[in-house]
C-alpha positions as CSV (number, residue, x, y, z in Angstrom):
1,M,-79.0,9.7,22.4
2,K,-77.7,11.6,25.3
3,D,-78.9,10.8,28.8
4,P,-81.9,13.0,29.6
5,K,-81.7,15.8,32.1
6,I,-83.7,18.6,33.3
7,E,-82.0,21.6,34.7
8,T,-83.2,24.8,36.3
9,E,-81.3,27.5,38.1
10,R,-81.4,25.4,41.4
11,T,-82.2,21.8,40.4
12,L,-80.6,19.2,38.2
13,L,-82.7,16.1,37.5
14,R,-80.8,13.2,35.8
15,L,-80.6,9.4,35.6
16,V,-79.0,7.8,38.6
17,S,-75.6,6.2,37.9
18,V,-73.2,3.9,39.6
19,S,-71.2,6.8,40.8
20,D,-74.3,8.0,43.0
21,L,-74.2,4.6,45.0
22,E,-72.2,5.8,47.9
23,A,-74.3,9.0,48.4
24,I,-77.6,7.0,48.1
25,H,-76.5,4.4,50.6
26,D,-75.3,7.1,53.0
27,L,-78.7,8.9,52.7
28,H,-80.6,5.6,53.3
29,S,-78.5,4.7,56.3
30,K,-79.4,7.8,58.4
31,P,-81.9,7.0,61.2
32,E,-83.9,10.3,60.5
33,I,-84.4,9.3,56.9
34,D,-85.4,5.7,57.9
35,K,-88.6,7.1,59.5
36,L,-89.8,7.9,56.0
37,N,-88.1,5.0,54.2
38,T,-90.5,2.0,53.9
39,L,-87.5,-0.2,52.8
40,G,-85.6,0.1,56.0
41,I,-81.9,0.7,56.6
42,P,-79.9,-1.2,54.0
43,A,-77.6,-3.9,55.4
44,N,-75.0,-3.3,52.6
45,K,-74.7,-1.6,49.3
């Protein structure tokens, strides 16, 4: 079975993969995101 995905003209929803790790870590490390992130800024990946 293929990985499920939902695609529209402007959005692609898919499963998270290991190749997304860097982008997710960068996002969670931003102070402006930390205001809304209940997990806090990650110490490492």
